[in-house]
N, CA and C atoms of all chains as a GROMACS GRO file, in nm:
protein
  639
    1MET      N    1   3.951  17.168   0.972
    1MET     CA    2   3.963  17.315   0.999
    1MET      C    3   3.991  17.377   0.862
    2THR      N    4   3.896  17.465   0.806
    2THR     CA    5   3.924  17.562   0.678
    2THR      C    6   3.981  17.696   0.758
    3LYS      N    7   3.985  17.796   0.657
    3LYS     CA    8   4.048  17.918   0.668
    3LYS      C    9   3.934  17.974   0.711
    4SER      N   10   3.821  17.976   0.664
    4SER     CA   11   3.695  18.026   0.750
    4SER      C   12   3.665  18.007   0.857
    5GLU      N   13   3.677  17.864   0.889
    5GLU     CA   14   3.661  17.809   1.037
    5GLU      C   15   3.750  17.881   1.124
    6LEU      N   16   3.870  17.883   1.084
    6LEU     CA   17   3.996  17.949   1.167
    6LEU      C   18   3.928  18.082   1.203
    7ILE      N   19   3.880  18.165   1.098
    7ILE     CA   20   3.834  18.289   1.109
    7ILE      C   21   3.713  18.313   1.203
    8ALA      N   22   3.653  18.232   1.214
    8ALA     CA   23   3.513  18.216   1.290
    8ALA      C   24   3.562  18.176   1.440
    9GLN      N   25   3.653  18.102   1.460
    9GLN     CA   26   3.706  18.066   1.600
    9GLN      C   27   3.773  18.197   1.640
   10LEU      N   28   3.878  18.268   1.564
   10LEU     CA   29   3.915  18.367   1.627
   10LEU      C   30   3.844  18.497   1.639
   11ALA      N   31   3.719  18.504   1.580
   11ALA     CA   32   3.638  18.586   1.601
   11ALA      C   33   3.554  18.579   1.720
   12ALA      N   34   3.509  18.432   1.761
   12ALA     CA   35   3.457  18.419   1.870
   12ALA      C   36   3.540  18.441   1.980
   13GLU      N   37   3.667  18.425   1.984
   13GLU     CA   38   3.771  18.441   2.099
   13GLU      C   39   3.807  18.586   2.132
   14ASN      N   40   3.765  18.694   2.013
   14ASN     CA   41   3.838  18.803   2.044
   14ASN      C   42   3.700  18.904   2.003
   15PRO      N   43   3.594  18.891   2.082
   15PRO     CA   44   3.473  18.974   2.036
   15PRO      C   45   3.501  19.125   2.023
   16HIS      N   46   3.626  19.181   2.068
   16HIS     CA   47   3.680  19.324   2.051
   16HIS      C   48   3.682  19.350   1.936
   17LEU      N   49   3.724  19.253   1.843
   17LEU     CA   50   3.762  19.289   1.707
   17LEU      C   51   3.661  19.262   1.582
   18ARG      N   52   3.696  19.362   1.505
   18ARG     CA   53   3.585  19.328   1.402
   18ARG      C   54   3.606  19.210   1.308
   19GLN      N   55   3.527  19.151   1.236
   19GLN     CA   56   3.557  19.026   1.156
   19GLN      C   57   3.624  19.059   1.046
   20PRO      N   58   3.594  19.165   0.964
   20PRO     CA   59   3.700  19.183   0.855
   20PRO      C   60   3.854  19.224   0.905
   21ASP      N   61   3.865  19.231   1.021
   21ASP     CA   62   3.978  19.283   1.066
   21ASP      C   63   4.044  19.131   1.098
   22ILE      N   64   3.981  19.038   1.150
   22ILE     CA   65   4.033  18.915   1.153
   22ILE      C   66   4.065  18.858   1.045
   23GLU      N   67   3.982  18.877   0.925
   23GLU     CA   68   4.004  18.805   0.813
   23GLU      C   69   4.124  18.838   0.743
   24LEU      N   70   4.161  19.009   0.784
   24LEU     CA   71   4.254  19.063   0.741
   24LEU      C   72   4.398  19.031   0.791
   25ILE      N   73   4.394  18.990   0.915
   25ILE     CA   74   4.502  18.923   0.978
   25ILE      C   75   4.515  18.811   0.930
   26VAL      N   76   4.444  18.715   0.928
   26VAL     CA   77   4.474  18.587   0.871
   26VAL      C   78   4.523  18.590   0.742
   27ALA      N   79   4.466  18.669   0.646
   27ALA     CA   80   4.481  18.672   0.483
   27ALA      C   81   4.656  18.740   0.505
   28THR      N   82   4.685  18.827   0.569
   28THR     CA   83   4.808  18.881   0.597
   28THR      C   84   4.916  18.799   0.629
   29ILE      N   85   4.899  18.719   0.722
   29ILE     CA   86   4.985  18.598   0.758
   29ILE      C   87   5.021  18.519   0.640
   30PHE      N   88   4.930  18.466   0.581
   30PHE     CA   89   4.938  18.387   0.473
   30PHE      C   90   4.996  18.452   0.333
   31GLU      N   91   4.952  18.589   0.295
   31GLU     CA   92   4.992  18.670   0.219
   31GLU      C   93   5.152  18.672   0.235
   32GLU      N   94   5.206  18.713   0.351
   32GLU     CA   95   5.354  18.725   0.387
   32GLU      C   96   5.443  18.621   0.377
   33ILE      N   97   5.390  18.518   0.374
   33ILE     CA   98   5.470  18.397   0.376
   33ILE      C   99   5.500  18.361   0.251
   34THR      N  100   5.372  18.385   0.164
   34THR     CA  101   5.363  18.351   0.005
   34THR      C  102   5.461  18.443  -0.042
   35ALA      N  103   5.470  18.566  -0.012
   35ALA     CA  104   5.569  18.679  -0.086
   35ALA      C  105   5.695  18.662  -0.040
   36ALA      N  106   5.725  18.608   0.088
   36ALA     CA  107   5.842  18.559   0.102
   36ALA      C  108   5.912  18.476   0.042
   37LEU      N  109   5.843  18.358   0.047
   37LEU     CA  110   5.881  18.251  -0.062
   37LEU      C  111   5.876  18.292  -0.206
   38ALA      N  112   5.830  18.363  -0.271
   38ALA     CA  113   5.834  18.398  -0.416
   38ALA      C  114   5.952  18.491  -0.422
   39ARG      N  115   6.012  18.558  -0.324
   39ARG     CA  116   6.118  18.651  -0.322
   39ARG      C  117   6.231  18.575  -0.312
   40GLY      N  118   6.231  18.429  -0.259
   40GLY     CA  119   6.323  18.319  -0.253
   40GLY      C  120   6.379  18.317  -0.100
   41ASP      N  121   6.290  18.383  -0.012
   41ASP     CA  122   6.312  18.425   0.130
   41ASP      C  123   6.249  18.270   0.243
   42ARG      N  124   6.299  18.264   0.322
   42ARG     CA  125   6.246  18.137   0.414
   42ARG      C  126   6.173  18.225   0.532
   43VAL      N  127   6.084  18.115   0.580
   43VAL     CA  128   6.006  18.203   0.707
   43VAL      C  129   6.009  18.092   0.812
   44GLU      N  130   6.072  18.173   0.929
   44GLU     CA  131   6.086  18.052   1.015
   44GLU      C  132   6.009  18.064   1.131
   45LEU      N  133   5.911  18.024   1.180
   45LEU     CA  134   5.836  18.046   1.303
   45LEU      C  135   5.860  17.933   1.418
   46ARG      N  136   5.941  17.957   1.489
   46ARG     CA  137   5.997  17.859   1.613
   46ARG      C  138   5.891  17.796   1.658
   47GLY      N  139   5.910  17.648   1.692
   47GLY     CA  140   5.775  17.603   1.748
   47GLY      C  141   5.692  17.547   1.660
   48PHE      N  142   5.656  17.637   1.557
   48PHE     CA  143   5.567  17.575   1.434
   48PHE      C  144   5.622  17.522   1.338
   49GLY      N  145   5.724  17.591   1.274
   49GLY     CA  146   5.772  17.513   1.168
   49GLY      C  147   5.838  17.631   1.050
   50ALA      N  148   5.907  17.584   0.972
   50ALA     CA  149   5.958  17.669   0.874
   50ALA      C  150   5.891  17.632   0.731
   51PHE      N  151   5.869  17.764   0.672
   51PHE     CA  152   5.880  17.731   0.503
   51PHE      C  153   6.004  17.785   0.437
   52SER      N  154   5.996  17.677   0.327
   52SER     CA  155   6.103  17.741   0.223
   52SER      C  156   6.043  17.712   0.082
   53ALA      N  157   6.140  17.732  -0.029
   53ALA     CA  158   6.091  17.701  -0.152
   53ALA      C  159   6.220  17.602  -0.195
   54LYS      N  160   6.197  17.493  -0.239
   54LYS     CA  161   6.297  17.414  -0.276
   54LYS      C  162   6.316  17.402  -0.420
   55ARG      N  163   6.437  17.382  -0.496
   55ARG     CA  164   6.473  17.426  -0.619
   55ARG      C  165   6.435  17.276  -0.687
   56ARG      N  166   6.400  17.259  -0.775
   56ARG     CA  167   6.394  17.147  -0.861
   56ARG      C  168   6.455  17.187  -0.998
   57ASP      N  169   6.537  17.093  -1.032
   57ASP     CA  170   6.630  17.116  -1.194
   57ASP      C  171   6.517  17.058  -1.265
   58ALA      N  172   6.567  17.112  -1.415
   58ALA     CA  173   6.492  17.077  -1.484
   58ALA      C  174   6.507  16.927  -1.539
   59ARG      N  175   6.430  16.841  -1.595
   59ARG     CA  176   6.435  16.707  -1.592
   59ARG      C  177   6.360  16.668  -1.733
   60THR      N  178   6.398  16.540  -1.787
   60THR     CA  179   6.317  16.495  -1.914
   60THR      C  180   6.240  16.381  -1.846
   61GLY      N  181   6.091  16.428  -1.858
   61GLY     CA  182   5.992  16.342  -1.809
   61GLY      C  183   5.960  16.239  -1.925
   62ARG      N  184   5.826  16.198  -1.882
   62ARG     CA  185   5.783  16.103  -1.986
   62ARG      C  186   5.618  16.104  -1.994
   63ASN      N  187   5.563  16.124  -2.087
   63ASN     CA  188   5.406  16.113  -2.098
   63ASN      C  189   5.382  15.943  -2.085
   64PRO      N  190   5.294  15.923  -1.963
   64PRO     CA  191   5.307  15.800  -1.913
   64PRO      C  192   5.213  15.694  -2.006
   65ARG      N  193   5.136  15.758  -2.068
   65ARG     CA  194   5.013  15.706  -2.175
   65ARG      C  195   5.110  15.663  -2.343
   66THR      N  196   5.180  15.763  -2.378
   66THR     CA  197   5.258  15.743  -2.494
   66THR      C  198   5.405  15.682  -2.470
   67GLY      N  199   5.454  15.727  -2.353
   67GLY     CA  200   5.618  15.704  -2.339
   67GLY      C  201   5.678  15.791  -2.373
   68ALA      N  202   5.637  15.902  -2.460
   68ALA     CA  203   5.714  16.010  -2.539
   68ALA      C  204   5.806  16.071  -2.414
   69ALA      N  205   5.917  16.105  -2.469
   69ALA     CA  206   6.005  16.188  -2.359
   69ALA      C  207   5.948  16.341  -2.373
   70VAL      N  208   5.936  16.417  -2.231
   70VAL     CA  209   5.897  16.533  -2.287
   70VAL      C  210   5.999  16.634  -2.159
   71PRO      N  211   6.028  16.730  -2.197
   71PRO     CA  212   6.095  16.820  -2.130
   71PRO      C  213   6.017  16.908  -2.010
   72VAL      N  214   6.072  16.876  -1.886
   72VAL     CA  215   6.011  16.901  -1.782
   72VAL      C  216   6.105  17.032  -1.714
   73ALA      N  217   6.053  17.155  -1.724
   73ALA     CA  218   6.136  17.268  -1.707
   73ALA      C  219   6.171  17.260  -1.507
   74GLY      N  220   6.271  17.327  -1.496
   74GLY     CA  221   6.310  17.347  -1.346
   74GLY      C  222   6.189  17.443  -1.295
   75LYS      N  223   6.186  17.386  -1.163
   75LYS     CA  224   6.069  17.490  -1.076
   75LYS      C  225   6.091  17.498  -0.911
   76ALA      N  226   6.057  17.580  -0.863
   76ALA     CA  227   6.066  17.606  -0.740
   76ALA      C  228   5.925  17.533  -0.646
   77VAL      N  229   5.957  17.442  -0.551
   77VAL     CA  230   5.847  17.366  -0.486
   77VAL      C  231   5.840  17.422  -0.347
   78PRO      N  232   5.699  17.465  -0.259
   78PRO     CA  233   5.715  17.504  -0.171
   78PRO      C  234   5.721  17.381  -0.058
   79TYR      N  235   5.792  17.408   0.050
   79TYR     CA  236   5.813  17.301   0.167
   79TYR      C  237   5.792  17.364   0.299
   80PHE      N  238   5.712  17.242   0.389
   80PHE     CA  239   5.713  17.320   0.506
   80PHE      C  240   5.776  17.212   0.606
   81LYS      N  241   5.875  17.233   0.689
   81LYS     CA  242   5.937  17.136   0.768
   81LYS      C  243   5.861  17.183   0.913
   82PRO      N  244   5.784  17.095   0.987
   82PRO     CA  245   5.696  17.118   1.086
   82PRO      C  246   5.849  17.154   1.208
   83GLY      N  247   5.809  17.232   1.304
   83GLY     CA  248   5.913  17.241   1.401
   83GLY      C  249   5.877  17.161   1.532
   84LYS      N  250   5.980  17.130   1.612
   84LYS     CA  251   5.994  17.028   1.714
   84LYS      C  252   5.881  17.014   1.788
   85GLU      N  253   5.834  17.155   1.853
   85GLU     CA  254   5.710  17.125   1.926
   85GLU      C  255   5.602  17.126   1.872
   86LEU      N  256   5.548  17.146   1.736
   86LEU     CA  257   5.455  17.089   1.673
   86LEU      C  258   5.459  16.960   1.657
   87ARG      N  259   5.562  16.886   1.612
   87ARG     CA  260   5.574  16.748   1.606
   87ARG      C  261   5.555  16.691   1.702
   88GLU      N  262   5.588  16.734   1.833
   88GLU     CA  263   5.559  16.700   1.942
   88GLU      C  264   5.408  16.650   1.981
   89ARG      N  265   5.354  16.795   1.970
   89ARG     CA  266   5.235  16.792   1.984
   89ARG      C  267   5.124  16.704   1.902
   90VAL      N  268   5.174  16.685   1.800
   90VAL     CA  269   5.109  16.597   1.716
   90VAL      C  270   5.104  16.458   1.756
   91ASN      N  271   5.241  16.438   1.812
   91ASN     CA  272   5.230  16.294   1.881
   91ASN      C  273   5.193  16.290   2.015
   92GLY      N  274   5.079  16.363   2.054
   92GLY     CA  275   5.062  16.356   2.204
   92GLY      C  276   5.140  16.417   2.315
   93GLY      N  277   5.245  16.475   2.252
   93GLY     CA  278   5.324  16.516   2.326
   93GLY      C  279   5.463  16.437   2.363
   94GLN      N  280   5.482  16.324   2.306
   94GLN     CA  281   5.570  16.255   2.311
   94GLN      C  282   5.688  16.305   2.279
   95PRO      N  283   5.767  16.343   2.375
   95PRO     CA  284   5.929  16.374   2.307
   95PRO      C  285   5.972  16.281   2.168
   96GLN      N  286   6.030  16.375   2.106
   96GLN     CA  287   6.064  16.332   1.939
   96GLN      C  288   6.179  16.220   2.004
   97ALA      N  289   6.255  16.228   2.111
   97ALA     CA  290   6.384  16.142   2.111
   97ALA      C  291   6.344  16.016   2.124
   98LEU      N  292   6.239  15.980   2.197
   98LEU     CA  293   6.187  15.852   2.210
   98LEU      C  294   6.127  15.784   2.079
   99LEU      N  295   6.091  15.862   2.009
   99LEU     CA  296   6.040  15.815   1.864
   99LEU      C  297   6.182  15.791   1.770
  100ARG      N  298   6.268  15.870   1.803
  100ARG     CA  299   6.358  15.906   1.699
  100ARG      C  300   6.467  15.809   1.737
  101ALA      N  301   6.458  15.738   1.830
  101ALA     CA  302   6.567  15.680   1.907
  101ALA      C  303   6.639  15.584   1.805
  102ALA      N  304   6.553  15.539   1.718
  102ALA     CA  305   6.598  15.401   1.621
  102ALA      C  306   6.552  15.453   1.467
  103ARG      N  307   6.596  15.600   1.448
  103ARG     CA  308   6.561  15.615   1.320
  103ARG      C  309   6.662  15.571   1.238
  104THR      N  310   6.628  15.572   1.093
  104THR     CA  311   6.720  15.523   0.992
  104THR      C  312   6.767  15.628   0.877
  105PRO      N  313   6.870  15.592   0.815
  105PRO     CA  314   6.920  15.684   0.731
  105PRO      C  315   6.824  15.796   0.656
  106GLU      N  316   6.750  15.704   0.599
  106GLU     CA  317   6.629  15.768   0.498
  106GLU      C  318   6.562  15.860   0.595
  107GLN      N  319   6.521  15.864   0.727
  107GLN     CA  320   6.466  15.930   0.798
  107GLN      C  321   6.537  16.051   0.823
  108VAL      N  322   6.679  16.051   0.830
  108VAL     CA  323   6.769  16.174   0.861
  108VAL      C  324   6.767  16.247   0.721
  109ALA      N  325   6.759  16.170   0.622
  109ALA     CA  326   6.775  16.268   0.515
  109ALA      C  327   6.661  16.363   0.486
  110MET      N  328   6.980  18.504   0.070
  110MET     CA  329   6.835  18.459   0.116
  110MET      C  330   6.804  18.509   0.273
  111ASN      N  331   6.709  18.600   0.261
  111ASN     CA  332   6.646  18.642   0.409
  111ASN      C  333   6.574  18.538   0.463
  112THR      N  334   6.576  18.553   0.594
  112THR     CA  335   6.469  18.465   0.679
  112THR      C  336   6.358  18.547   0.750
  113LEU      N  337   6.247  18.531   0.755
  113LEU     CA  338   6.158  18.610   0.816
  113LEU      C  339   6.092  18.520   0.947
  114THR      N  340   6.079  18.592   1.026
  114THR     CA  341   6.045  18.539   1.161
  114THR      C  342   5.905  18.579   1.185
  115ARG      N  343   5.876  18.564   1.329
  115ARG     CA  344   5.725  18.614   1.389
  115ARG      C  345   5.728  18.762   1.390
  116ALA      N  346   5.863  18.806   1.429
  116ALA     CA  347   5.870  18.967   1.418
  116ALA      C  348   5.822  19.025   1.303
  117ASN      N  349   5.869  18.981   1.177
  117ASN     CA  350   5.841  19.031   1.047
  117ASN      C  351   5.662  19.019   1.025
  118LEU      N  352   5.587  18.902   1.055
  118LEU     CA  353   5.472  18.862   1.056
  118LEU      C  354   5.397  18.982   1.125
  119ALA      N  355   5.444  18.992   1.246
  119ALA     CA  356   5.374  19.045   1.350
  119ALA      C  357   5.353  19.207   1.282
  120GLU      N  358   5.480  19.245   1.239
  120GLU     CA  359   5.488  19.367   1.168
  120GLU      C  360   5.393  19.392   1.057
  121ALA      N  361   5.395  19.296   0.976
  121ALA     CA  362   5.292  19.331   0.869
  121ALA      C  363   5.151  19.321   0.900
  122ILE      N  364   5.122  19.252   0.989
  122ILE     CA  365   4.984  19.282   1.069
  122ILE      C  366   4.941  19.416   1.131
  123TYR      N  367   5.043  19.464   1.219
  123TYR     CA  368   5.068  19.577   1.237
  123TYR      C  369   5.040  19.703   1.160
  124ALA      N  370   5.100  19.688   1.051
  124ALA     CA  371   5.081  19.764   0.928
  124ALA      C  372   4.952  19.755   0.883
  125GLN      N  373   4.932  19.638   0.842
  125GLN     CA  374   4.817  19.630   0.776
  125GLN      C  375   4.677  19.637   0.859
  126VAL      N  376   4.664  19.623   0.961
  126VAL     CA  377   4.524  19.606   1.027
  126VAL      C  378   4.540  19.740   1.131
  127GLY      N  379   4.648  19.776   1.197
  127GLY     CA  380   4.654  19.904   1.260
  127GLY      C  381   4.604  19.847   1.406
  128LEU      N  382   4.648  19.729   1.446
  128LEU     CA  383   4.660  19.706   1.565
  128LEU      C  384   4.778  19.746   1.655
  129SER      N  385   4.779  19.733   1.803
  129SER     CA  386   4.898  19.787   1.856
  129SER      C  387   5.009  19.651   1.799
  130ARG      N  388   5.139  19.688   1.842
  130ARG     CA  389   5.206  19.573   1.769
  130ARG      C  390   5.239  19.455   1.895
  131ASN      N  391   5.163  19.490   2.001
  131ASN     CA  392   5.183  19.395   2.105
  131ASN      C  393   5.040  19.305   2.066
  132GLU      N  394   4.950  19.349   2.034
  132GLU     CA  395   4.811  19.268   1.979
  132GLU      C  396   4.849  19.197   1.862
  133SER      N  397   4.924  19.278   1.751
  133SER     CA  398   4.944  19.213   1.648
  133SER      C  399   5.026  19.066   1.675
  134ALA      N  400   5.110  19.088   1.744
  134ALA     CA  401   5.215  18.961   1.789
  134ALA      C  402   5.125  18.860   1.853
  135ALA      N  403   5.037  18.915   1.934
  135ALA     CA  404   4.947  18.783   2.030
  135ALA      C  405   4.873  18.733   1.914
  136LEU      N  406   4.784  18.811   1.834
  136LEU     CA  407   4.710  18.756   1.759
  136LEU      C  408   4.779  18.642   1.650
  137LEU      N  409   4.880  18.673   1.628
  137LEU     CA  410   4.980  18.574   1.511
  137LEU      C  411   4.994  18.460   1.587
  138GLU      N  412   5.032  18.470   1.711
  138GLU     CA  413   5.041  18.354   1.801
  138GLU      C  414   4.928  18.279   1.850
  139THR      N  415   4.834  18.349   1.833
  139THR     CA  416   4.679  18.260   1.848
  139THR      C  417   4.657  18.186   1.703
  140VAL      N  418   4.684  18.251   1.595
  140VAL     CA  419   4.645  18.164   1.475
  140VAL      C  420   4.740  18.053   1.477
  141LEU      N  421   4.852  18.063   1.504
  141LEU     CA  422   4.966  17.945   1.498
  141LEU      C  423   4.906  17.846   1.609
  142ASP      N  424   4.848  17.890   1.708
  142ASP     CA  425   4.833  17.783   1.789
  142ASP      C  426   4.697  17.720   1.785
  143ARG      N  427   4.602  17.786   1.704
  143ARG     CA  428   4.468  17.735   1.679
  143ARG      C  429   4.503  17.622   1.563
  144MET      N  430   4.585  17.661   1.482
  144MET     CA  431   4.614  17.588   1.383
  144MET      C  432   4.696  17.449   1.442
  145SER      N  433   4.770  17.486   1.530
  145SER     CA  434   4.843  17.357   1.607
  145SER      C  435   4.747  17.241   1.655
  146ALA      N  436   4.640  17.340   1.759
  146ALA     CA  437   4.539  17.266   1.821
  146ALA      C  438   4.485  17.159   1.713
  147ALA      N  439   4.426  17.222   1.611
  147ALA     CA  440   4.360  17.136   1.532
  147ALA      C  441   4.433  16.987   1.470
  148LEU      N  442   4.559  17.043   1.428
  148LEU     CA  443   4.647  16.912   1.403
  148LEU      C  444   4.663  16.824   1.523
  149GLU      N  445   4.670  16.896   1.608
  149GLU     CA  446   4.690  16.793   1.771
  149GLU      C  447   4.591  16.678   1.764
  150ALA      N  448   4.481  16.769   1.738
  150ALA     CA  449   4.352  16.651   1.734
  150ALA      C  450   4.335  16.569   1.623
  151GLY      N  451   4.438  16.591   1.525
  151GLY     CA  452   4.436  16.498   1.405
  151GLY      C  453   4.366  16.541   1.290
  152GLU      N  454   4.329  16.672   1.300
  152GLU     CA  455   4.226  16.752   1.157
  152GLU      C  456   4.321  16.827   1.110
  153ALA      N  457   4.260  16.819   0.975
  153ALA     CA  458   4.368  16.885   0.869
  153ALA      C  459   4.316  16.987   0.871
  154VAL      N  460   4.394  17.093   0.846
  154VAL     CA  461   4.397  17.240   0.828
  154VAL      C  462   4.395  17.272   0.707
  155LYS      N  463   4.305  17.322   0.642
  155LYS     CA  464   4.283  17.377   0.517
  155LYS      C  465   4.282  17.536   0.483
  156ILE      N  466   4.406  17.589   0.427
  156ILE     CA  467   4.394  17.747   0.414
  156ILE      C  468   4.392  17.752   0.252
  157SER      N  469   4.270  17.768   0.191
  157SER     CA  470   4.271  17.821   0.064
  157SER      C  471   4.356  17.900   0.001
  158ALA      N  472   4.385  17.873  -0.119
  158ALA     CA  473   4.513  17.958  -0.215
  158ALA      C  474   4.639  17.949  -0.128
  159PHE      N  475   4.650  17.879  -0.023
  159PHE     CA  476   4.782  17.875   0.071
  159PHE      C  477   4.806  17.701   0.041
  160GLY      N  478   4.738  17.630   0.125
  160GLY     CA  479   4.789  17.482   0.121
  160GLY      C  480   4.706  17.405   0.225
  161THR      N  481   4.734  17.284   0.260
  161THR     CA  482   4.661  17.182   0.344
  161THR      C  483   4.770  17.136   0.423
  162PHE      N  484   4.731  17.153   0.559
  162PHE     CA  485   4.823  17.069   0.664
  162PHE      C  486   4.767  16.958   0.702
  163MET      N  487   4.836  16.823   0.733
  163MET     CA  488   4.752  16.726   0.758
  163MET      C  489   4.840  16.600   0.812
  164VAL      N  490   4.799  16.552   0.907
  164VAL     CA  491   4.834  16.461   0.992
  164VAL      C  492   4.838  16.309   0.945
  165ARG      N  493   4.954  16.240   0.912
  165ARG     CA  494   4.940  16.108   0.853
  165ARG      C  495   5.002  16.016   0.990
  166GLN      N  496   4.930  15.906   0.988
  166GLN     CA  497   4.945  15.811   1.084
  166GLN      C  498   5.048  15.706   1.018
  167LYS      N  499   5.165  15.686   1.096
  167LYS     CA  500   5.280  15.594   1.027
  167LYS      C  501   5.278  15.451   1.119
  168GLY      N  502   5.264  15.358   1.060
  168GLY     CA  503   5.285  15.221   1.114
  168GLY      C  504   5.423  15.206   1.195
  169GLN      N  505   5.431  15.108   1.285
  169GLN     CA  506   5.551  15.036   1.307
  169GLN      C  507   5.634  14.981   1.226
  170ARG      N  508   5.746  14.995   1.209
  170ARG     CA  509   5.827  14.915   1.104
  170ARG      C  510   5.980  14.905   1.169
  171ILE      N  511   6.072  14.810   1.132
  171ILE     CA  512   6.194  14.779   1.171
  171ILE      C  513   6.297  14.867   1.113
  172GLY      N  514   6.354  14.946   1.194
  172GLY     CA  515   6.462  15.048   1.141
  172GLY      C  516   6.601  14.966   1.165
  173ARG      N  517   6.723  15.040   1.140
  173ARG     CA  518   6.814  14.984   1.187
  173ARG      C  519   6.930  15.085   1.239
  174ASN      N  520   6.997  15.079   1.340
  174ASN     CA  521   7.074  15.199   1.356
  174ASN      C  522   7.170  15.208   1.272
  175PRO      N  523   7.191  15.298   1.173
  175PRO     CA  524   7.299  15.315   1.076
  175PRO      C  525   7.463  15.311   1.153
  176LYS      N  526   7.478  15.324   1.272
  176LYS     CA  527   7.614  15.324   1.305
  176LYS      C  528   7.638  15.181   1.331
  177THR      N  529   7.570  15.109   1.412
  177THR     CA  530   7.595  14.989   1.456
  177THR      C  531   7.505  14.876   1.384
  178GLY      N  532   7.416  14.922   1.308
  178GLY     CA  533   7.355  14.806   1.201
  178GLY      C  534   7.272  14.708   1.289
  179VAL      N  535   7.222  14.755   1.409
  179VAL     CA  536   7.122  14.697   1.493
  179VAL      C  537   6.994  14.751   1.462
  180GLU      N  538   6.934  14.594   1.420
  180GLU     CA  539   6.791  14.623   1.404
  180GLU      C  540   6.676  14.659   1.512
  181VAL      N  541   6.628  14.787   1.511
  181VAL     CA  542   6.531  14.839   1.611
  181VAL      C  543   6.398  14.856   1.568
  182PRO      N  544   6.304  14.843   1.651
  182PRO     CA  545   6.138  14.881   1.584
  182PRO      C  546   6.152  15.057   1.602
  183ILE      N  547   6.092  15.086   1.482
  183ILE     CA  548   6.048  15.221   1.488
  183ILE      C  549   5.885  15.222   1.523
  184LEU      N  550   5.877  15.301   1.637
  184LEU     CA  551   5.731  15.322   1.691
  184LEU      C  552   5.631  15.375   1.617
  185PRO      N  553   5.511  15.336   1.582
  185PRO     CA  554   5.425  15.419   1.522
  185PRO      C  555   5.403  15.563   1.547
  186ARG      N  556   5.377  15.659   1.465
  186ARG     CA  557   5.392  15.778   1.496
  186ARG      C  558   5.308  15.840   1.393
  187LYS      N  559   5.296  15.964   1.416
  187LYS     CA  560   5.186  16.069   1.355
  187LYS      C  561   5.309  16.153   1.287
  188VAL      N  562   5.308  16.185   1.152
  188VAL     CA  563   5.379  16.281   1.069
  188VAL      C  564   5.296  16.394   1.036
  189LEU      N  565   5.348  16.517   1.004
  189LEU     CA  566   5.262  16.623   0.974
  189LEU      C  567   5.326  16.641   0.798
  190SER      N  568   5.222  16.671   0.730
  190SER     CA  569   5.282  16.695   0.595
  190SER      C  570   5.197  16.785   0.530
  191PHE      N  571   5.266  16.905   0.454
  191PHE     CA  572   5.185  17.012   0.394
  191PHE      C  573   5.176  16.982   0.243
  192ARG      N  574   5.086  16.988   0.191
  192ARG     CA  575   5.051  17.038   0.053
  192ARG      C  576   5.017  17.151   0.002
  193PRO      N  577   5.093  17.208  -0.072
  193PRO     CA  578   5.097  17.352  -0.121
  193PRO      C  579   4.986  17.347  -0.245
  194SER      N  580   4.888  17.466  -0.216
  194SER     CA  581   4.807  17.470  -0.307
  194SER      C  582   4.863  17.521  -0.438
  195GLN      N  583   4.765  17.514  -0.562
  195GLN     CA  584   4.808  17.548  -0.687
  195GLN      C  585   4.847  17.673  -0.718
  196VAL      N  586   4.778  17.726  -0.642
  196VAL     CA  587   4.806  17.909  -0.615
  196VAL      C  588   4.971  17.941  -0.537
  197LEU      N  589   4.980  17.884  -0.442
  197LEU     CA  590   5.100  17.895  -0.404
  197LEU      C  591   5.218  17.855  -0.475
  198LYS      N  592   5.200  17.731  -0.562
  198LYS     CA  593   5.307  17.691  -0.636
  198LYS      C  594   5.321  17.768  -0.751
  199ALA      N  595   5.194  17.832  -0.807
  199ALA     CA  596   5.225  17.919  -0.911
  199ALA      C  597   5.276  18.061  -0.873
  200ARG      N  598   5.272  18.102  -0.750
  200ARG     CA  599   5.328  18.241  -0.724
  200ARG      C  600   5.466  18.229  -0.692
  201ILE      N  601   5.507  18.094  -0.627
  201ILE     CA  602   5.644  18.083  -0.610
  201ILE      C  603   5.720  18.100  -0.732
  202ASN      N  604   5.667  18.027  -0.859
  202ASN     CA  605   5.710  18.022  -0.977
  202ASN      C  606   5.706  18.153  -1.075
  203GLY      N  607   5.650  18.262  -0.986
  203GLY     CA  608   5.618  18.367  -1.083
  203GLY      C  609   5.532  18.352  -1.188
  204GLN      N  610   5.422  18.264  -1.209
  204GLN     CA  611   5.337  18.208  -1.281
  204GLN      C  612   5.208  18.291  -1.270
  205PRO      N  613   5.103  18.288  -1.384
  205PRO     CA  614   4.969  18.338  -1.342
  205PRO      C  615   4.914  18.228  -1.219
  206VAL      N  616   4.838  18.289  -1.159
  206VAL     CA  617   4.797  18.247  -1.043
  206VAL      C  618   4.665  18.158  -1.113
  207PRO      N  619   4.620  18.037  -1.087
  207PRO     CA  620   4.544  17.954  -1.136
  207PRO      C  621   4.392  18.009  -1.139
  208ARG      N  622   4.291  17.999  -1.219
  208ARG     CA  623   4.165  18.050  -1.232
  208ARG      C  624   4.074  18.014  -1.107
  209ASP      N  625   4.107  17.907  -1.050
  209ASP     CA  626   4.026  17.838  -0.921
  209ASP      C  627   4.107  17.898  -0.834
  210GLU      N  628   4.068  18.002  -0.776
  210GLU     CA  629   4.142  18.047  -0.641
  210GLU      C  630   4.137  17.976  -0.526
  211ALA      N  631   3.985  17.903  -0.504
  211ALA     CA  632   3.991  17.840  -0.392
  211ALA      C  633   4.043  17.707  -0.390
  212ARG      N  634   4.089  17.667  -0.461
  212ARG     CA  635   4.162  17.520  -0.524
  212ARG      C  636   4.269  17.522  -0.365
  213ALA      N  637   4.264  17.429  -0.304
  213ALA     CA  638   4.373  17.383  -0.218
  213ALA      C  639   4.426  17.267  -0.225
   0.00000   0.00000   0.00000
């Protein structure tokens, strides 16, 4: 599903709305999330998931071809953590507890 | 650090589009639900200039209860991952947005 397919589906389901309004609604949602992350805020949508920006420190990287050390600046990386309800839906409605009964330390992290 | 919720997004839709507050909230919910339904069907959701949500299948593997050390099988499962677009990454770092806007 792409953004335009999402818009087309919403338009078909909401014949009382004009297509440009639907486009604006979808654009507004993703614009608000982006703007929040750019400000350093997080966005929590219960049941769906949470968006946040994780800080990555500066590090010394390497050019894989030459092996030369290159400084890599610190940066923020967008991160999405799916909500419990969405994780369960993706797994065919199976409660996470069943799948998680035997989780390992790296999964906890 | 502030946390935005559905209420903030619904308010933004209300302000931008001029629908009622109730309808703004309902449409936000519909958008999230249609995206969830596509993911539930195993389909990737690609939002240009934002990112791609996709479902990955993970096979069964042997895990260990960290407390007791007992080996237990971890069942096969599907996990959701999100790949941010170059545009989103740039905006979060206050950098100029890449020329190819559509790239996700």
